[in-house]
C-alpha positions as CSV (number, residue, x, y, z in Angstrom):
1,M,-20.0,-23.6,-49.3
2,A,-20.7,-19.9,-49.3
3,K,-19.0,-17.9,-46.7
4,Q,-21.1,-16.3,-43.9
5,D,-21.3,-12.5,-43.7
6,Y,-18.4,-11.2,-41.7
7,Y,-20.7,-8.9,-39.6
8,A,-22.9,-11.8,-38.9
9,V,-19.9,-13.9,-37.8
10,L,-19.0,-11.3,-35.2
11,G,-22.6,-10.6,-34.3
12,V,-22.3,-6.8,-35.0
13,D,-24.3,-4.3,-37.1
14,R,-22.8,-3.1,-40.4
15,K,-22.5,0.4,-38.9
16,A,-20.6,-0.9,-35.8
17,G,-17.6,1.1,-34.8
18,K,-14.1,-0.3,-34.3
19,E,-14.4,-0.6,-30.6
20,D,-17.7,-2.6,-30.9
21,I,-16.0,-4.9,-33.4
22,R,-13.0,-5.3,-31.2
23,K,-15.1,-6.2,-28.1
24,A,-17.2,-8.7,-30.1
25,Y,-14.1,-10.3,-31.4
26,R,-12.5,-10.6,-28.0
27,K,-15.6,-12.2,-26.5
28,L,-16.0,-14.8,-29.3
29,A,-12.3,-15.6,-29.6
30,M,-12.1,-16.5,-26.0
31,Q,-15.3,-18.5,-26.2
32,Y,-14.3,-20.7,-29.2
33,H,-10.6,-20.9,-28.8
34,P,-9.4,-24.5,-29.4
35,D,-7.7,-24.6,-26.0
36,R,-11.1,-24.3,-24.4
37,N,-12.7,-26.7,-26.8
38,P,-10.2,-29.5,-27.3
39,G,-11.3,-31.9,-30.1
40,D,-14.3,-29.8,-31.1
41,K,-13.9,-29.3,-34.9
42,A,-17.0,-27.1,-35.1
43,A,-15.5,-24.7,-32.5
44,E,-12.1,-24.8,-34.3
45,Q,-13.8,-23.8,-37.6
46,K,-15.8,-21.1,-35.8
47,F,-12.6,-19.8,-34.3
48,K,-11.1,-19.5,-37.8
49,D,-14.2,-17.7,-39.1
50,I,-14.1,-15.2,-36.2
51,N,-10.4,-14.3,-36.9
52,E,-11.0,-14.1,-40.6
53,A,-13.9,-11.7,-40.1
54,H,-11.9,-9.7,-37.6
55,E,-8.9,-9.4,-39.9
56,V,-11.1,-7.7,-42.5
57,L,-13.3,-5.5,-40.4
58,K,-10.6,-4.1,-38.2
59,D,-8.8,-2.7,-41.2
60,D,-10.4,0.4,-42.7
61,Q,-9.3,-0.3,-46.3
62,K,-10.2,-4.0,-46.2
63,R,-13.6,-3.2,-44.6
64,A,-14.4,-0.6,-47.3
65,A,-13.6,-3.2,-50.0
66,Y,-15.7,-5.8,-48.3
67,D,-18.6,-3.4,-47.9
68,R,-18.5,-2.7,-51.6
69,Y,-17.7,-6.1,-53.2
70,G,-18.3,-8.6,-50.4
71,H,-16.1,-11.7,-50.3
72,A,-15.2,-11.2,-54.0
73,A,-12.9,-8.4,-52.9
74,F,-10.4,-11.0,-51.7
75,E,-10.7,-13.5,-54.5
76,Q,-9.2,-13.6,-58.0
77,G,-6.2,-11.5,-57.5
78,G,-7.1,-10.1,-54.1
79,G,-5.0,-12.8,-52.4
80,A,-5.9,-16.3,-51.4
81,G,-7.8,-14.9,-48.4
82,P,-8.1,-11.8,-46.3
83,G,-4.7,-10.2,-45.9
84,G,-3.2,-12.6,-48.3
85,F,-3.8,-15.7,-46.1
86,G,-4.5,-19.1,-47.7
87,P,-7.5,-21.3,-47.2
88,G,-6.1,-22.8,-44.0
89,F,-5.4,-19.4,-42.5
90,E,-1.8,-20.3,-41.8
91,G,-0.9,-16.7,-41.3
92,F,-2.8,-16.4,-38.1
93,G,-0.5,-16.2,-35.1
94,G,-2.6,-18.2,-32.6
95,F,-3.5,-17.4,-29.1
96,A,-0.5,-15.1,-28.6
97,D,-2.1,-12.7,-31.1
98,I,-5.3,-12.6,-29.2
99,F,-3.4,-11.6,-26.1
100,D,-1.5,-9.0,-28.1
101,E,-4.8,-7.7,-29.3
102,M,-6.4,-7.7,-25.8
103,F,-3.4,-6.8,-23.6
104,G,-0.8,-5.5,-25.9
105,D,-0.3,-2.3,-23.9
106,F,0.5,-4.3,-20.7
107,M,2.4,-7.4,-21.8
108,G,6.1,-6.8,-21.4
109,G,5.6,-3.5,-19.6
110,G,5.5,-1.5,-22.8
111,R,3.9,-1.0,-26.2
112,R,3.3,-3.8,-28.6
113,G,6.3,-4.6,-30.7
114,G,8.8,-3.2,-28.2
115,G,10.8,-4.4,-25.3
116,R,9.8,-3.4,-21.8
117,S,11.9,-0.9,-19.9
118,A,14.3,-1.9,-17.2
119,A,12.8,-2.7,-13.9
120,R,12.0,0.1,-11.5
121,G,13.8,-0.1,-8.2
122,G,12.1,-1.8,-5.2
123,D,10.4,0.0,-2.4
124,L,11.9,-0.1,1.1
125,R,10.4,-0.1,4.6
126,Y,12.1,1.3,7.6
127,N,10.6,1.0,11.2
128,L,11.4,4.1,13.3
129,E,10.6,4.4,17.0
130,V,10.2,7.9,18.4
131,T,9.4,9.3,21.8
132,L,6.2,11.1,22.9
133,E,8.2,14.3,23.4
134,Q,9.5,14.1,19.8
135,V,5.9,13.7,18.6
136,Y,4.8,16.7,20.7
137,H,7.4,19.1,19.6
138,G,8.1,17.7,16.1
139,A,11.6,16.5,15.3
140,K,14.2,16.0,12.7
141,T,16.2,12.8,12.9
142,K,18.7,10.9,10.7
143,I,18.4,7.3,9.7
144,R,20.9,4.9,8.0
145,V,19.2,2.7,5.4
146,P,21.0,-0.2,3.6
147,S,20.0,0.1,0.0
148,S,21.3,0.1,-3.6
149,V,22.3,3.3,-5.5
150,A,23.2,4.0,-9.1
151,C,26.7,2.9,-10.0
152,S,29.0,5.9,-10.3
153,S,31.5,4.0,-12.6
154,C,28.9,3.6,-15.4
155,N,26.4,6.3,-14.4
156,G,23.8,3.6,-13.9
157,T,23.8,2.2,-17.5
158,G,25.5,-1.1,-16.6
159,A,28.0,-0.7,-19.5
160,E,31.7,-0.2,-18.9
161,G,32.5,3.5,-19.2
162,G,28.9,4.5,-19.2
163,G,28.3,3.5,-22.8
164,A,24.8,2.9,-24.3
165,P,23.4,-0.7,-24.4
166,A,22.9,-2.3,-27.8
167,T,19.7,-3.8,-29.3
168,C,19.3,-7.4,-28.4
169,P,20.2,-9.5,-31.5
170,T,17.9,-12.4,-30.4
171,C,14.6,-10.5,-30.3
172,N,15.6,-7.4,-32.3
173,G,14.6,-5.1,-29.4
174,R,11.1,-6.5,-28.9
175,G,11.9,-8.2,-25.6
176,R,9.9,-11.3,-26.7
177,I,10.4,-14.1,-29.1
178,R,7.9,-16.3,-30.9
179,S,8.0,-19.9,-31.8
180,Q,5.6,-21.9,-34.0
181,S,4.0,-25.0,-32.4
182,G,1.6,-26.5,-35.0
183,F,-1.4,-24.3,-35.4
184,F,-0.4,-22.0,-32.5
185,T,2.4,-19.5,-32.0
186,V,4.0,-19.4,-28.5
187,E,5.4,-16.2,-27.2
188,R,7.9,-15.9,-24.3
189,T,10.3,-13.5,-22.8
190,C,13.6,-13.2,-24.6
191,P,16.2,-15.3,-22.7
192,T,19.0,-13.1,-23.9
193,C,17.8,-9.7,-22.7
194,H,15.2,-10.9,-20.2
195,G,12.6,-8.8,-21.8
196,V,14.4,-5.5,-21.8
197,G,15.1,-5.5,-25.5
198,Q,18.7,-4.4,-25.0
199,V,22.0,-6.0,-24.0
200,I,25.3,-4.9,-22.7
201,K,28.4,-6.0,-24.5
202,D,31.0,-4.9,-22.0
203,A,29.5,-5.0,-18.5
204,C,30.7,-2.6,-15.9
205,R,33.2,-4.2,-13.6
206,S,31.9,-2.3,-10.6
207,C,28.3,-3.3,-10.7
208,G,28.4,-6.4,-13.0
209,G,26.1,-4.8,-15.5
210,S,23.2,-4.1,-13.2
211,G,23.8,-0.4,-13.1
212,R,23.6,-0.3,-9.3
213,V,25.7,-1.2,-6.2
214,R,24.9,-1.8,-2.5
215,K,25.4,1.1,-0.2
216,E,24.2,2.5,3.1
217,K,22.5,5.8,2.8
218,T,22.0,8.5,5.5
219,L,18.7,10.3,5.3
220,S,17.1,13.1,7.2
221,V,13.5,12.5,8.3
222,N,11.1,15.2,9.5
223,I,8.6,14.1,12.1
224,P,5.7,16.6,12.2
225,P,4.1,17.4,15.5
226,G,1.0,15.4,16.4
227,V,1.6,12.3,14.3
228,E,-0.1,9.1,15.4
229,D,1.3,5.7,16.1
230,G,1.6,3.7,12.8
231,T,1.9,6.8,10.7
232,R,3.6,6.2,7.3
233,I,6.0,8.7,5.9
234,R,7.0,8.3,2.2
235,L,10.3,9.5,0.8
236,A,9.9,9.4,-3.0
237,G,12.9,8.1,-4.9
238,E,14.8,7.0,-1.8
239,G,14.2,3.3,-2.3
240,E,16.5,1.0,-4.2
241,A,18.0,2.2,-7.5
242,G,16.4,0.9,-10.7
243,L,18.1,-1.6,-12.9
244,R,20.3,0.0,-15.6
245,G,19.1,3.6,-15.0
246,A,15.4,2.8,-14.4
247,P,13.7,5.0,-11.8
248,P,14.3,4.3,-8.1
249,G,11.7,3.0,-5.7
250,D,10.4,4.8,-2.7
251,L,11.2,4.5,1.0
252,Y,8.3,4.1,3.5
253,I,9.0,5.0,7.1
254,F,6.6,3.5,9.7
255,L,6.5,5.4,13.0
256,T,6.1,3.6,16.3
257,I,5.7,5.8,19.5
258,A,7.5,4.4,22.5
259,S,5.7,3.9,25.7
260,H,6.1,6.7,28.2
261,R,6.8,6.2,31.9
262,L,4.2,8.8,33.0
263,F,1.8,9.6,30.2
264,Q,-0.7,7.6,28.2
265,R,-1.9,9.1,24.9
266,D,-5.4,8.7,23.4
267,G,-5.6,10.7,20.2
268,A,-4.9,14.3,21.1
269,N,-5.5,13.8,24.8
270,I,-3.0,12.9,27.5
271,F,-3.7,11.0,30.6
272,C,-1.7,10.8,33.8
273,R,-2.3,9.0,37.1
274,V,-1.1,11.0,40.1
275,P,-1.0,9.5,43.7
276,I,-1.9,12.0,46.5
277,P,-1.5,11.6,50.3
278,M,-4.7,10.8,52.2
279,T,-4.3,14.0,54.2
280,T,-4.3,16.1,51.1
281,A,-7.3,14.3,49.7
282,T,-9.1,14.7,53.0
283,L,-8.2,18.3,53.9
284,G,-7.5,19.7,50.5
285,G,-4.4,21.3,49.1
286,S,-2.5,21.6,45.9
287,I,-0.1,19.5,43.8
288,E,2.3,20.1,40.9
289,V,2.1,17.8,37.9
290,P,4.4,17.5,34.9
291,T,3.1,18.1,31.3
292,V,4.2,16.6,28.1
293,E,5.6,19.9,26.9
294,G,8.1,19.8,29.7
295,S,6.6,22.4,32.0
296,R,4.7,22.1,35.4
297,A,1.0,22.7,36.1
298,R,-0.5,23.3,39.6
299,I,-3.8,21.7,40.5
300,S,-6.0,22.6,43.5
301,I,-7.3,19.6,45.3
302,P,-10.6,20.2,47.0
303,A,-11.2,18.7,50.5
304,G,-12.7,15.2,50.3
305,T,-11.3,14.3,46.9
306,Q,-11.8,10.6,46.1
307,S,-9.6,8.2,44.2
308,G,-10.3,8.2,40.4
309,H,-11.4,11.9,40.3
310,Q,-10.1,13.5,37.1
311,F,-8.9,17.1,36.7
312,R,-8.9,18.5,33.2
313,L,-6.1,20.8,32.0
314,A,-7.4,22.4,28.8
315,G,-4.9,22.7,26.0
316,K,-2.2,20.7,27.7
317,G,-2.5,17.7,25.5
318,M,-1.0,16.8,22.2
319,P,-1.0,19.0,19.1
320,V,-3.4,18.0,16.3
321,L,-1.5,17.1,13.1
322,R,-1.5,20.0,10.6
323,S,-3.5,22.2,12.9
324,T,-3.1,24.8,15.6
325,A,-5.5,22.9,17.9
326,R,-4.3,21.0,21.0
327,G,-5.9,18.3,23.1
328,D,-6.4,18.3,26.8
329,M,-4.5,16.7,29.7
330,F,-6.5,14.6,32.3
331,V,-5.0,14.1,35.7
332,Q,-6.5,11.1,37.6
333,T,-5.9,11.2,41.4
334,V,-5.1,8.0,43.3
335,V,-5.5,8.5,47.1
336,E,-2.7,6.7,48.8
337,T,-3.3,4.8,52.0
338,P,-0.6,5.6,54.6
339,V,2.0,2.8,55.4
340,N,4.7,2.4,58.1
341,L,2.7,4.4,60.7
342,T,4.2,5.2,64.2
343,R,2.3,4.2,67.4
344,R,1.3,7.8,67.9
345,Q,-0.1,8.0,64.3
346,K,-2.1,4.8,64.7
347,E,-3.6,6.1,68.0
348,L,-4.7,9.3,66.3
349,L,-6.4,7.3,63.6
350,R,-8.1,5.1,66.1
351,D,-9.4,8.2,68.0
352,F,-10.6,9.6,64.7
353,D,-12.3,6.3,63.9
354,R,-14.2,6.3,67.2
355,E,-15.3,9.9,66.8
356,A,-16.2,9.7,63.1
357,N,-19.8,9.5,61.9
358,S,-19.7,6.9,59.1
359,E,-22.7,8.4,57.3
360,Q,-21.3,11.9,57.5
361,H,-17.6,11.3,56.9
362,S,-17.8,8.2,54.6
363,P,-21.2,8.5,52.9
364,E,-20.2,6.2,50.0
365,S,-19.0,3.4,52.2
366,A,-22.0,3.8,54.5
367,G,-24.4,3.7,51.6
368,F,-22.8,0.5,50.2
369,F,-23.0,-1.5,53.4
370,S,-26.5,-0.3,54.0
371,K,-27.5,-1.9,50.7
372,V,-25.6,-5.0,51.7
373,K,-27.5,-5.2,54.9
374,E,-30.9,-4.9,53.1
375,L,-29.9,-7.7,50.7
376,W,-29.0,-10.1,53.6
377,E,-32.3,-9.3,55.3
378,D,-34.2,-10.0,52.1
379,L,-32.5,-13.4,51.7
380,K,-33.5,-14.4,55.2
381,E,-37.2,-13.9,54.4
C-alpha cells in the first residue's frame, strides 16, 4: 500500500516551518498514543505514521531529500526506513521520546541528555515579633536561625578533601536511564546518582557526602520605620545550603507587631483612649497625653466635653513606609464618673442636681427622654 504524504499525515502545509511541524506532531502524538487507545490497531498504525513523518520533516536534510524524491529517498539504499529504521519502526523510543520532545528542557531540571544540577537549598521562614516603638523608629535586631551551611571540610562538594565528583557510571552523566518494555521505552531517574549525573567515590566524613552540615546562624535584620503587621522581609541566600555546592535558599522573615498597652494602630494613624475627670470635662482644662514617639502632648479640654469626643494631633501618628509622611494621633476622651464620694461631695452634687436645668445643662439627655415620652404617648392612643 502506497504511503501517505508526510505533510498530509501531520496536517501541515509543505511550506510549514519547524515550529508548526513540531506543534502538529505533539498534538497528534498525544491524540493517537496507544496508551490512550488500548487495543485500537488503527490508532497504533496512525501513531507510527505520525512519528515516521515527524522523523523526516523535523530534519532539514531528510526533509530536503523527501521534498525532492518523495518516499523513494529512503528506499533502495537510503535505509530500510526514515533514519535507517526498519518496517516495524523498532528504533522509535516510545512515549518517553515524546516527553523528551515536548518537555526536554524541564525534565530532570536540565537540558536533554544531561543530568540535573544538585538541588537548590530550601527556603526558611522565621516569625519575628516587634514592638510598636521599634516599628515607629525603625530598628536593627539579631536573630538566631537553625539552618544548614556549606561543609567547611569539603568546601560544599561532598567529597573528602574537596575533590570533584565523578561521572555516574550507571547513566553516564545523563541522570536518567532507559529500559525497553515491548514497544515502549521507559525512562526513570538514575538510582545511583539520583538524577544528578555525578557520584562521589569518597564521601566527606563531616557531612556524609551531602556537602552541608547543620548549624545555627546569627543574622542581623533591619526593620524599616512604618512596616505593617504581616510584612515579609526576604534575606536572599540565607536559607539552607544547597546539596553539594548548589545555590542556597532564601530566608523569609514575617513580622508580627505586638499589642500595645496604650495605643492602637490603624494604618499610619494611632488611637488612644484617655479618661478625664468629670470636673475637667465640665469646667474645661488641659491634659497631657503620651505619644508613640516617646514625647508628651498637651491637649486643651473645652468646657462641656462629652465622652467619645476625639482630638486630632496632626503628624503624631506612625511614619509611612519609605516616605517622609506621617499619620495622625487621635485621642478619644472618656469622661469618668466619680466614685467613693464623701458625704459633703454627695450633698454638693444633690444641691447641683436640684438647681440644674436639665434642658440647659444636659440637653442630650433631656432630648432623649423627651422622645421617649412622646413614644409612650403614641402607644397609648
